[in-house]
MARBA-3410 file (N, C-alpha, C, O; in Angstrom, 1 decimal):
80
19.0,-24.7,-27.9,19.1,-24.1,-26.6,17.6,-23.8,-26.2,16.7,-23.5,-27.0 ~ 17.5,-23.8,-24.9,16.2,-23.7,-24.2,15.8,-22.3,-24.2,16.6,-21.5,-23.8 ~ 14.6,-21.8,-24.5,14.1,-20.5,-24.4,13.9,-20.2,-23.1,13.4,-20.9,-22.3 ~ 14.5,-18.8,-22.7,14.3,-18.5,-21.2,12.9,-17.7,-21.0,12.7,-16.7,-21.7 ~ 12.0,-17.9,-20.2,10.8,-17.4,-20.1,11.0,-16.4,-18.9,11.5,-16.9,-17.8
10.5,-15.2,-19.1,10.9,-14.0,-18.2,9.6,-13.0,-17.8,9.8,-11.9,-17.2 ~ 8.5,-13.6,-18.2,7.4,-12.9,-17.9,7.1,-12.5,-16.6,6.4,-11.6,-16.3 ~ 7.9,-13.2,-15.7,7.7,-13.1,-14.2,8.4,-12.0,-13.7,8.0,-11.5,-12.6 ~ 9.3,-11.4,-14.4,10.3,-10.2,-14.0,9.5,-9.0,-13.5,9.8,-8.5,-12.4 ~ 8.5,-8.5,-14.5,7.8,-7.2,-13.7,7.1,-7.5,-12.5,6.7,-6.5,-11.9
6.8,-8.6,-12.1,6.3,-8.9,-10.8,7.1,-8.5,-9.5,6.6,-8.4,-8.4 ~ 8.4,-8.2,-9.8,9.2,-7.9,-8.7,9.1,-6.6,-8.4,9.2,-5.7,-9.3 ~ 9.0,-6.3,-7.1,8.9,-4.8,-6.7,10.4,-4.3,-7.0,11.3,-5.1,-7.1 ~ 10.6,-2.9,-7.1,11.7,-2.2,-7.7,12.9,-2.7,-6.9,13.9,-3.0,-7.6 ~ 12.8,-2.7,-5.5,14.0,-3.0,-4.7,14.5,-4.3,-4.9,15.7,-4.6,-5.0
13.4,-5.3,-5.0,13.8,-6.7,-5.2,14.5,-7.0,-6.8,15.4,-7.8,-7.0 ~ 13.9,-6.1,-7.7,14.4,-6.1,-9.2,15.7,-5.7,-9.2,16.4,-6.3,-10.0 ~ 16.1,-4.6,-8.4,17.6,-4.3,-8.4,18.3,-5.2,-7.8,19.5,-5.2,-8.1 ~ 17.9,-5.9,-6.7,18.8,-7.0,-6.2,18.8,-8.1,-7.3,19.9,-8.7,-7.4 ~ 17.9,-8.5,-7.9,17.9,-9.5,-8.8,18.8,-9.3,-9.9,19.5,-10.2,-10.3
18.9,-7.9,-10.5,19.9,-7.7,-11.5,21.2,-7.8,-10.9,22.1,-8.4,-11.5 ~ 21.5,-7.2,-9.9,22.8,-7.4,-9.2,23.3,-8.8,-9.0,24.5,-9.1,-9.3 ~ 22.4,-9.7,-8.6,22.8,-11.0,-8.4,23.0,-11.6,-9.7,23.9,-12.4,-9.9 ~ 22.1,-11.3,-10.7,22.3,-11.9,-12.1,23.6,-11.6,-12.7,24.3,-12.5,-13.3 ~ 23.9,-10.4,-12.6,25.2,-9.8,-13.2,26.4,-10.6,-12.6,27.2,-11.2,-13.2
26.4,-10.6,-11.2,27.4,-11.4,-10.7,27.6,-12.9,-11.0,28.7,-13.4,-11.2 ~ 26.3,-13.5,-11.1,26.4,-15.0,-11.4,26.7,-15.2,-13.0,27.3,-16.2,-13.3 ~ 26.3,-14.2,-13.9,26.6,-14.5,-15.1,28.3,-14.2,-15.4,28.9,-14.7,-16.4 ~ 28.8,-13.5,-14.4,30.2,-13.3,-14.5,31.1,-14.4,-14.1,32.1,-14.7,-14.6 ~ 30.4,-15.1,-13.2,30.9,-16.3,-12.8,30.7,-17.5,-13.8,31.6,-18.4,-13.9
29.5,-17.6,-14.5,29.4,-18.5,-15.7,30.3,-18.2,-16.8,30.5,-19.2,-17.5 ~ 30.8,-17.1,-17.1,31.6,-16.7,-18.1,33.0,-17.2,-17.8,33.8,-17.5,-18.7 ~ 33.4,-17.2,-16.4,34.7,-17.7,-15.9,34.8,-19.1,-16.0,35.8,-19.6,-16.5 ~ 33.8,-19.9,-15.6,33.9,-21.2,-15.4,33.0,-22.1,-16.4,33.4,-23.3,-16.6 ~ 32.0,-21.6,-17.0,31.0,-22.3,-17.9,30.1,-23.0,-17.1,29.3,-23.7,-17.7
30.0,-23.0,-15.9,28.9,-23.8,-15.1,27.7,-22.8,-15.0,27.7,-21.7,-14.4 ~ 26.7,-23.3,-15.8,25.3,-22.5,-15.7,24.4,-23.1,-14.5,23.3,-22.6,-14.3 ~ 24.7,-23.9,-13.8,23.8,-24.4,-12.7,23.5,-23.2,-11.7,22.4,-23.2,-11.3 ~ 24.3,-22.3,-11.3,24.2,-21.3,-10.4,23.0,-20.4,-11.0,22.0,-20.1,-10.4 ~ 23.3,-20.1,-12.3,22.3,-19.1,-12.8,21.1,-19.7,-13.1,20.1,-19.0,-13.2
21.0,-21.0,-13.3,19.6,-21.6,-13.4,18.9,-21.6,-12.1,17.7,-21.3,-12.0 ~ 19.8,-22.0,-10.9,19.2,-21.9,-9.6,18.8,-20.5,-9.2,17.9,-20.3,-8.4 ~ 19.5,-19.6,-9.6,19.1,-18.0,-9.3,17.9,-17.7,-10.0,17.1,-17.2,-9.3 ~ 17.7,-17.9,-11.3,16.5,-17.7,-12.1,15.4,-18.4,-11.6,14.3,-17.8,-11.6 ~ 15.4,-19.7,-11.1,14.3,-20.3,-10.3,14.1,-19.7,-9.1,12.9,-19.3,-8.8
15.0,-19.5,-8.4,14.7,-18.7,-6.8,13.8,-17.5,-7.1,12.7,-17.4,-6.5 ~ 14.4,-16.6,-8.1,13.7,-15.3,-8.4,12.2,-15.5,-8.9,11.4,-14.7,-8.7 ~ 12.1,-16.5,-9.6,10.9,-16.6,-10.4,9.8,-17.0,-9.3,8.6,-16.6,-9.3 ~ 10.5,-17.9,-8.3,9.4,-18.1,-7.2,9.1,-17.1,-6.3,8.0,-17.2,-5.7 ~ 9.9,-16.1,-6.1,9.8,-14.9,-5.5,8.8,-14.0,-6.1,7.8,-13.5,-5.5
9.0,-13.9,-7.5,8.1,-13.2,-8.3,6.7,-13.9,-8.2,5.6,-13.2,-8.1 ~ 6.6,-14.9,-8.1,5.4,-15.8,-7.9,4.5,-15.3,-6.6,3.3,-15.2,-6.6 ~ 5.3,-15.1,-5.6,4.8,-14.9,-4.4,4.3,-13.4,-4.5,3.3,-13.1,-3.9 ~ 4.9,-12.5,-5.1,4.5,-11.2,-5.2,3.3,-11.1,-6.1,2.4,-10.2,-6.0 ~ 3.3,-11.8,-6.9,2.0,-11.7,-8.0,0.8,-12.2,-7.4,-0.3,-12.1,-7.9
0.9,-13.0,-6.2,-0.4,-13.6,-5.5,-0.3,-13.1,-4.0,0.2,-13.8,-3.1 ~ -1.0,-11.9,-3.9,-0.8,-11.2,-2.6,-1.5,-12.0,-1.5,-1.2,-11.9,-0.3 ~ -2.4,-12.8,-1.8,-2.9,-13.8,-0.6,-1.8,-14.7,-0.1,-1.4,-14.7,1.0 ~ -1.2,-15.3,-0.9,0.0,-16.1,-0.6,1.0,-15.3,0.2,1.5,-15.7,1.2 ~ 1.3,-14.0,-0.3,2.3,-13.4,0.3,2.0,-12.9,1.8,2.9,-12.7,2.7
0.7,-12.8,2.0,0.2,-12.4,3.4,0.2,-13.7,4.2,0.3,-13.6,5.4 ~ 0.0,-15.0,3.7,0.0,-16.1,4.6,1.6,-16.3,4.9,1.9,-16.6,6.1 ~ 2.5,-16.2,3.8,3.8,-16.3,4.2,4.3,-15.4,5.4,4.9,-15.8,6.5 ~ 4.0,-14.2,5.0,4.4,-13.0,6.2,3.8,-13.4,7.4,4.5,-13.2,8.4 ~ 2.6,-13.9,7.5,2.1,-14.2,8.7,2.8,-15.5,9.4,3.1,-15.5,10.6
3.2,-16.5,8.5,3.9,-17.4,9.2,5.2,-17.2,9.7,5.6,-17.8,10.7 ~ 6.0,-16.2,8.9,7.2,-15.5,9.4,7.1,-15.1,10.8,7.8,-15.6,11.7 ~ 6.1,-14.1,10.9,5.9,-13.2,12.0,5.7,-14.2,13.2,6.1,-13.9,14.3 ~ 5.0,-15.3,12.9,4.7,-16.2,14.1,5.7,-16.9,14.4,5.9,-17.1,15.6 ~ 6.5,-17.3,13.4,8.0,-18.1,13.9,8.8,-17.2,14.6,9.3,-17.6,15.7
8.9,-15.8,14.2,9.9,-14.9,14.9,9.3,-14.6,16.2,10.1,-14.4,17.2 ~ 8.2,-14.6,16.3,7.3,-14.5,17.9,7.3,-15.7,18.7,6.9,-15.7,19.8 ~ 7.9,-16.8,18.1,7.8,-18.2,18.9,6.5,-18.8,19.0,6.4,-19.6,19.9 ~ 5.6,-18.5,18.1,4.2,-18.8,18.2,3.9,-19.8,17.0,2.7,-20.1,16.7 ~ 5.1,-20.3,16.2,4.9,-21.0,15.1,4.1,-22.4,15.6,4.5,-23.0,16.6
3.2,-22.9,14.9,2.6,-24.1,15.1,3.5,-25.2,14.4,4.1,-24.9,13.3 ~ 3.6,-26.4,15.1,4.4,-27.6,14.5,3.6,-28.1,13.1,2.4,-28.1,13.0 ~ 4.4,-28.5,12.2,3.9,-29.2,10.7,3.8,-30.4,11.2,4.7,-30.9,11.9 ~ 2.6,-31.0,10.9,2.3,-32.4,11.2,1.9,-33.0,9.7,1.0,-32.5,9.0 ~ 2.6,-34.1,9.3,2.4,-34.7,8.0,1.0,-35.4,8.1,0.5,-36.0,7.1
END
C-alpha cells in the first residue's frame, strides 16, 4: 500500500480546509460503496495543487491577476 503524503493540508486556509474535508468525506463514502479509489486519488491531487498555490503567494497573485484579466475581457492570448 502506498503511503499518503499529507504535509500540504496545513497550507489550506480554514474555509478551503472545511470544503476539502467535506469533499473527502463524500468521496470516501463513494469509495466504500463501489471500491473505486480513482476519484479519491483525483480529489487529493487537486487539493494538493490548491495547497501548493496557497503555499506560494507569488504564484497565487499571478493566478488571481490572470483570472481578473480574463473576467474583465483583457486576457492576452497564449501563444506556444
